[in-house]
C-alpha positions in Angstrom: -17.4 -10.6 -22.7 -16.0 -9.5 -19.3 -17.6 -6.5 -17.7 -16.2 -4.5 -14.8 -18.5 -2.1 -12.9 -17.1 0.4 -10.4 -19.0 1.8 -7.5 -18.3 3.7 -4.3 -17.1 7.0 -5.7 -18.4 10.3 -4.5 -17.4 13.6 -2.9 -15.5 13.8 0.4 -13.6 16.4 2.3 -9.8 16.3 2.6 -8.7 13.7 5.1 -11.8 11.6 4.5 -12.0 8.0 3.3 -13.8 6.1 0.5 -13.8 2.5 -0.6 -14.2 1.8 -4.3 -15.5 -1.5 -5.5 -15.1 -3.2 -8.9 -17.5 -6.0 -9.6 -16.5 -8.4 -12.4 -18.6 -10.7 -14.5 -17.5 -14.1 -15.5 -16.3 -17.1 -13.5 -12.6 -16.7 -14.5 -12.2 -13.6 -12.3 -10.0 -15.4 -9.8 -7.4 -16.0 -12.6 -7.0 -12.3 -13.5 -4.7 -9.7 -12.1 -6.6 -6.5 -11.3 -5.6 -2.8 -11.2 -6.9 0.7 -10.5 -6.0 3.7 -12.7 -7.1 7.3 -12.4 -7.3 10.3 -14.6 -7.7 13.9 -13.5 -9.0 16.6 -15.9 -6.2 17.8 -18.2 -3.8 15.1 -17.0 -2.7 11.7 -18.3 -4.1 8.5 -16.9 -1.9 7.1 -14.2 -1.5 3.8 -12.5 -2.7 3.7 -8.9 -2.5 0.1 -7.6 -2.5 -3.6 -8.8 -3.0 -7.0 -7.3 -2.2 -10.5 -8.5 -4.8 -13.1 -9.0 -4.0 -14.7 -5.7 -4.0 -11.4 -3.8 -0.5 -12.2 -2.5 1.3 -9.5 -4.4 0.2 -5.8 -4.5 1.7 -2.6 -5.9 0.9 1.0 -5.2 2.3 4.1 -6.7 4.4 6.3 -4.4 2.0 9.2 -4.1 -0.7 6.9 -2.5 1.5 4.4 -0.7 0.5 4.2 2.9 -3.0 5.8 2.2 -4.5 3.5 -0.4 -4.9 -0.3 -0.2 -5.9 -2.7 -2.9 -7.6 -6.0 -2.0 -9.8 -8.6 -3.6 -12.4 -11.2 -2.7 -12.4 -13.8 -5.5 -15.5 -15.5 -4.0 -17.4 -12.3 -4.7 -15.7 -11.5 -8.0 -14.8 -8.1 -6.6 -11.7 -5.9 -6.1 -11.5 -3.0 -3.7 -9.5 0.2 -3.3 -9.6 1.5 0.2 -8.6 5.2 0.2 -7.7 6.9 3.4 -6.4 10.4 4.1 -7.7 11.7 0.8 -6.2 14.8 -0.6 -7.6 17.3 -3.2 -5.0 16.0 -5.7 -6.6 12.6 -5.5 -9.6 14.0 -7.4 -10.0 12.0 -10.6 -12.0 9.4 -12.4 -11.0 6.0 -11.1 -11.2 3.0 -13.4 -10.8 -0.7 -12.8 -8.9 -2.8 -15.2 -8.3 -6.6 -15.6 -5.4 -8.6 -17.1 -6.0 -12.1 -18.4 -2.6 -13.0 -17.2 -2.6 -13.7 -13.5 0.1 -11.2 -12.6 0.3 -7.4 -13.2 3.0 -6.2 -15.6 3.3 -2.5 -16.3 4.4 -3.3 -19.9 1.1 -5.0 -20.7 -2.1 -3.2 -21.5 -5.2 -4.3 -19.7 -7.6 -6.6 -21.4 -10.7 -5.1 -19.9 -11.8 -1.7 -18.5 -14.6 -0.5 -16.3 -16.5 2.6 -17.0 -14.9 4.6 -14.2 -16.2 6.3 -11.1 -15.7 9.9 -10.0 -13.9 10.7 -6.8 -13.9 14.4 -5.7 -11.9 15.6 -2.7 -12.6 19.1 -1.4 -10.5 21.2 1.0 
């Protein structure tokens, strides 16, 4: 029922920047908390960042804090992940996720997932 489509991935050199976008279908997007996850080859999927439905509360994991910023534009049904100072260890498939509850909770599984977009950082 709800579809999430990521874009903006690609290949960059270490120290470069990318902005990922996640466009959501449906008119209830503004009521969903949103999050980004990533998974590198041979590794478990890990949480990257999350944002509440109002955009007032955000979370980022320690390894990307200060480099990655999550934001949203509810009028455009879109959530963003601005990635600066990219490192080779950031290479992964990045996926967008949505929670029907308005606030992110690490104990709750996402209700919807995007297809993922590849981010490759070379050194």
